[in-house]
C-alpha positions as CSV (number, residue, x, y, z in Angstrom):
1,X,69.5,129.3,94.4
2,X,72.8,129.4,92.5
3,X,75.7,131.7,93.3
4,X,77.4,133.4,90.5
5,X,80.5,135.8,90.3
6,X,79.1,138.3,87.7
7,X,80.3,141.6,87.0
8,X,78.0,144.2,85.2
9,X,77.9,147.7,84.2
10,X,76.1,150.4,86.1
11,X,75.6,152.6,83.0
12,X,72.1,153.0,81.4
13,X,73.1,151.5,78.2
14,X,73.5,147.5,78.6
15,X,73.5,144.4,76.6
16,X,71.6,141.2,77.3
17,X,74.4,139.7,79.4
18,X,74.1,142.6,81.9
19,X,70.4,142.1,82.2
20,X,70.6,138.2,82.6
21,X,73.4,138.8,85.4
22,X,71.4,141.6,87.2
23,X,68.0,139.3,86.8
24,X,70.0,136.2,88.1
25,X,71.7,138.3,91.0
26,X,68.1,139.6,92.2
27,X,66.7,136.0,92.2
28,X,69.7,134.6,94.2
29,X,69.8,137.8,96.6
30,X,66.0,137.9,97.0
31,X,65.7,141.9,96.6
32,X,67.0,144.4,94.3
33,X,68.9,146.0,97.2
34,X,70.9,143.0,98.1
35,X,71.5,142.4,94.5
36,X,72.9,145.9,94.0
37,X,75.0,145.7,96.9
38,X,76.6,142.5,95.8
39,X,77.1,143.7,92.2
40,X,78.5,146.9,93.4
41,X,76.1,149.3,91.6
42,X,72.9,151.1,92.6
43,X,69.6,149.7,93.3
44,X,68.1,151.9,90.5
45,X,70.6,150.4,87.8
46,X,69.7,146.8,88.7
47,X,66.1,147.7,88.3
48,X,66.8,149.3,85.1
49,X,68.7,146.3,84.0
50,X,65.7,143.9,84.6
51,X,63.2,146.3,83.3
52,X,65.0,146.5,79.9
53,X,65.5,142.9,79.9
54,X,61.8,142.3,80.5
55,X,60.9,144.8,77.6
56,X,63.2,143.0,75.2
57,X,61.8,139.7,76.0
58,X,58.2,141.0,76.3
59,X,57.5,139.2,79.3
60,X,57.3,139.8,82.9
61,X,60.0,138.0,85.1
62,X,59.2,139.2,88.3
63,X,56.3,139.9,90.6
64,X,57.0,143.0,92.7
65,X,55.4,144.1,95.8
66,X,56.3,146.5,98.8
67,X,56.7,143.3,100.8
68,X,57.3,140.4,98.6
69,X,59.4,139.5,95.4
70,X,58.7,136.3,93.3
71,X,59.4,134.8,90.2
72,X,56.6,134.5,87.5
73,X,56.3,131.0,85.9
74,X,58.0,132.5,82.9
75,X,60.7,134.2,84.9
76,X,61.5,130.6,86.9
77,X,61.8,129.0,83.7
78,X,64.2,131.8,82.2
79,X,66.3,131.7,85.5
80,X,67.1,128.2,85.1
81,X,68.8,128.8,81.7
82,X,70.4,131.9,83.1
83,X,71.9,130.2,85.9
84,X,73.2,127.8,83.6
85,X,74.6,130.2,81.1
86,X,76.3,132.2,84.3
87,X,77.9,129.3,85.6
88,X,79.5,128.5,82.4
89,X,80.5,131.9,81.9
90,X,82.3,131.7,85.3
91,X,83.8,128.4,84.7
92,X,85.3,129.7,81.4
93,X,86.4,132.8,83.2
94,X,88.1,130.7,86.0
95,X,89.9,128.5,83.2
96,X,91.0,131.2,81.2
97,X,92.5,132.8,84.6
98,X,94.2,129.2,85.4
99,X,95.8,129.6,82.3
100,X,97.5,132.8,83.0
101,X,98.7,131.2,86.2
102,X,99.7,127.8,84.9
103,X,100.3,127.4,81.3
104,X,98.6,124.3,79.6
105,X,97.8,123.2,76.0
106,X,100.3,123.1,73.2
107,X,102.9,125.8,72.6
108,X,103.6,126.2,68.9
109,X,107.0,127.5,68.3
110,X,108.8,128.4,64.9
111,X,112.6,129.1,64.7
112,X,115.6,129.0,62.4
113,X,116.8,125.2,61.7
114,X,120.3,125.4,62.9
115,X,119.5,127.7,66.1
116,X,116.7,125.6,66.9
117,X,118.7,122.5,67.0
118,X,121.4,124.1,68.8
119,X,119.4,126.2,71.5
120,X,115.7,125.5,71.6
121,X,115.5,121.9,71.4
122,X,118.1,121.2,74.2
123,X,115.8,123.5,76.4
124,X,112.6,121.8,75.8
125,X,112.9,118.9,78.3
126,X,113.5,121.2,81.3
127,X,110.8,123.6,80.2
128,X,108.4,120.8,80.1
129,X,109.3,119.3,83.5
130,X,108.5,122.9,84.8
131,X,105.3,123.0,83.1
132,X,103.9,119.6,83.0
133,X,100.3,120.4,81.5
134,X,102.2,122.1,78.5
135,X,103.3,120.6,75.2
136,X,105.6,122.0,72.6
137,X,105.6,121.7,69.0
138,X,108.6,123.0,67.1
139,X,108.7,123.8,63.4
140,X,112.3,124.6,62.3
141,X,112.4,126.2,58.9
142,X,115.4,128.3,57.5
143,X,112.6,130.7,56.0
144,X,110.1,133.0,58.0
145,X,106.7,132.0,58.1
146,X,103.6,133.8,59.2
147,X,102.4,133.3,62.9
148,X,98.9,133.8,62.0
149,X,98.8,131.7,58.8
150,X,100.6,129.1,60.5
151,X,98.8,129.1,64.1
152,X,102.0,129.6,65.7
153,X,102.4,131.1,69.3
154,X,105.7,132.2,69.2
155,X,108.8,132.6,66.6
156,X,112.4,133.2,66.9
157,X,113.9,135.5,64.5
158,X,117.5,136.3,63.9
159,X,118.4,139.7,62.3
160,X,116.3,142.7,61.5
161,X,112.6,142.4,61.4
162,X,110.0,144.2,59.4
163,X,107.3,146.3,60.8
164,X,104.7,144.0,62.4
165,X,101.9,144.4,64.7
166,X,103.1,141.5,66.7
167,X,104.7,141.8,70.2
168,X,108.5,141.5,69.9
169,X,111.0,140.9,72.5
170,X,114.8,141.0,72.2
171,X,116.3,137.9,73.7
172,X,120.0,138.5,72.9
173,X,122.5,140.3,70.4
174,X,123.6,138.4,67.6
175,X,126.9,139.0,65.6
176,X,128.0,137.5,62.4
177,X,131.6,136.8,62.0
178,X,133.6,136.1,58.6
179,X,135.9,133.2,58.9
180,X,138.2,131.6,56.3
181,X,140.6,128.9,56.2
182,X,144.3,129.9,55.8
183,X,144.5,128.3,52.6
184,X,141.8,130.3,51.1
185,X,143.3,133.4,52.4
186,X,146.8,132.4,50.9
187,X,145.3,132.3,47.3
188,X,142.6,135.1,47.6
189,X,142.2,138.5,48.9
190,X,140.5,138.5,52.5
191,X,137.2,140.1,52.1
192,X,136.8,143.4,54.0
193,X,133.2,144.5,53.4
194,X,130.1,143.0,52.0
195,X,129.6,143.9,48.4
196,X,133.2,144.0,47.3
197,X,134.2,142.4,44.2
198,X,136.2,139.8,46.2
199,X,133.0,138.5,47.4
200,X,131.8,137.5,44.2
201,X,134.0,134.3,44.7
202,X,132.5,133.5,47.9
203,X,129.1,132.0,46.4
204,X,131.3,129.2,44.8
205,X,131.9,127.9,48.4
206,X,128.4,127.9,49.1
207,X,128.5,129.7,52.6
208,X,125.8,129.6,55.0
209,X,125.1,133.4,54.5
210,X,126.4,136.5,52.9
211,X,125.8,140.0,54.2
212,X,125.7,141.9,57.5
């Protein structure tokens, strides 16, 4: 028989997966008592899961006597499918857990273009050396893009963020500094606050950004 790492509910209400897992564990263990011990639920709960599965299918899966437990012909055929389903479910669970322990696949990142070139791109080679099963796809843009619409895993933003259901983590403070050439300050009043009339001349010089 096959061994399966399955976890099911001990509650009275169950879905098809609980019945399948209980039935497979009974077959693997050879008894309802042993199956209950391995599943960590009561014998009556295991029996109830199997009975509801049989009722849902409209067939008898197990022949039960006081001394012996055996599968019916339909039960043996059904078990082969259950064993394959549970083995695949266990493999999927193990693979998902492995992804938590050791990242793999493609990490898709969005970042502002200038910040991305200066800070994100230089860090990628060392990051890939540390996580050899991972590849990185960086999209650099001066505008904010939707993580969901663009299929992104991570976005780096500078400045205040709008309310969002996404998980946000502050990486570092960001400060803007106004700079000007001495020749400019000789001919123009130095801007003191954003929005003052003297700032109206600044767009003529095509600065990177205006504002706080």
